[in-house]
N, C-alpha and C positions, 0 to 999 in steps of 0.2 A: 504493500500500500504506500510505500514511500514515494513512488512516482506520482501518486494522486495529489501530492501536496504542491503541485505546480501552481495551484491557485494562489498560495501565499506569495510566491515569487512574482507572479503576475501583478498582484496588488501592489507590491513594493515598487515595481517599475512604474506604476500609474499614480502613486500618491504624491505627486509633486507638481506644482504649477499653480497659476491663478488666472482669473479672467471671467468670461461669460459662462452662464449655465447652459447645459444642453437643451436643445429645443424639445418640446413635448411632441408625442407622436399620436398615432391613431388608436382606436379602441382595440381591445384584445381580439386577435384573429383565431385564437385557440378555443375549440369547443370544450366546455367543462362537463364531463360525464361523471356523475356522483359515484356510479358503480366502479369506477376506475381509481377512486381515491380512498385513502385510509384515514388515519387520525389527524386531528387538527392541532397545530402547535403555534403558540404566540411567542415571538422572539423579543425578549425584553430589550429596551433601548432603541428599537427600530419602529415599534408600533405595527409591525407586519405580522399577519397571521397566515400560516402556510398549512396546506393539507398535503401530506406526502402521498406518493403513488401507492396503490394497494400492493401489499406484499413487502413494503419497506418498513422494517421494524427498528427501533432504537438499538444502536450497537451497544455491546457490553461496555461497562465503565472502563475496563482495562484497555479496550480498543480505542475508545474516545481519548483516554489519557495519553496513550501512545501517539496518536495522531496530533494531539495538542502539543505534546513535547517536541515532535518532529517539526511542526510548524514554527514553534517558538525558536528552535535551533536554527531554522532556515531564515527567519526574518528578524530575529533578535527581540529583546524585551521591549524595545521602543518601536517595533514595527507597525503598531496600530492595527493589527489584524488578530482577531480572536475567534478561534473555532469554538462554537457553542454546542453543536449537535452533529451526530453522524447516524445515518439510517442505512441499513443493509438489506438487500434481497439476495440471500445466499443461494437460492434456487437458480437465479439467472445471473449470478456473479455481477451484481449491480449495487449501486448505492447512491447516497446523497450526503454531501458534506455542507454544513451550514456555518458560514463565518461572518462575523460582524466587522466592518471596517470602521474603526473608531477615529480615524484621522480627520479632524475638522476641516482641513484644507481642501478635501475632496470637493466640497460644495462651492469653493471659490471659483472653480472652473471645471465643471463636470464634463464639458465637451473635450477638453484637453485630457482629462483623466481617462475617458473612454477611448480616446485616440491612442494614448500610450498603452492601454490595456490591449487594444486591437493589434498594435505593432508588436507587443510581446508575444501574442499568439502567432502572428505571422512568423516571428523569429523562431518559435518552437516547432511549428507545424508546416509552415509555408503558406503564403497568401492564398494559393489555389485550394487549400484544404479547409479554410475557415469560412463558414457561412454565418451571416449576421442578420438580425431583425430587431425591431424595437416597437413597443406599443405601451399603452396605458392599461393597467388592471386596477380597477377601483381608483384610489388616489396614489398609486405607485407607478412610477415610470420604470419600464423594464428594458434592458439592453441584453440581448441574447446572442451568444456565439456558440455554434456547434462545430466540433473539430473531430471528424471521423478519421481514424487511423486504420492500419491493417487489421488489428485485432480488437481495438477499443474505440468507443465513441464517448466523447465528453460533451456535455451541454453546460456552458457557463452562463448563469443568469445573474446579472447585476440589478438589484432592486433599490431604487431611489425613492423613498417615501417623501411626502410633503414636509415632514419634520422627522428628526431622529437620524440615526446612523445608517449608512449604506450597508446593504446586506448582499452577500455573495452566496449563491447556491451553485454547487458543482455536482451535477448528475453524471454518473459514469456507468458504463455497462459493456459487456462483451458485444462486439459488433453483430454476432449471430442472433442476438436477442433484441436488436434495436427496433426492428419492425413491430415486434410485440409490445415493447415498452414505450415507444414514442408517444402513442396516444395517452398513456398514463402520465408521462412527464409533461406533455402539453396541457393536460387537464390540471395537473398540479400547479403549473406556472400560471395558467389562465385563471385559477381560483384565488390567487394571491390577493389579499385585501389589507386595508389599513384601518386602524381604530385608535382613538385616544383613550378608550376605556382601560381600566386597570384589570389585569389578569394575574392569576397565579403564575409564577415563573414556569415556563415549559408548556404544559398542556392547557388548552383553553377550557 
């Protein structure tokens, strides 16, 4: 799983700069199918509520701690990136990592941040391998990058709420299961919502 911590490195490459915010985009193009979704989780500090794809269960504390430690080693204690959750679908060798980007400078120029994030993906995977889309879901602006490789597919979803920290969702799966899991992932992304209500940490 060490290779899946690419997310933290990408964020570090994008957390610098200032200027204009990113333009807002169209309404969500993803159909939300309730039967494809599992439990609902509220991410403290972001105001975002997320429903994970069906079959994705919380990782054991030991796995989450291992991933958190590897991320901390990669970006350092001042990196401004904090992994808060990890969900795994062991049947399909898939999962979801949830990280909060706590760097306040991101909002000074979200367009530049997204641009550097894109360039980082180009550097890792090649520009011809990266697909990109963006839209609004509830009051959350979503920028989505998919990066299919020979054996794995990653879907990086950056969630910018009207207030609060930026959230990064990293969905990953074996390429052979992508056709099956893609509708579940799209439903999960399309169902993202924002609320100022108070929740218990973790589960809504």
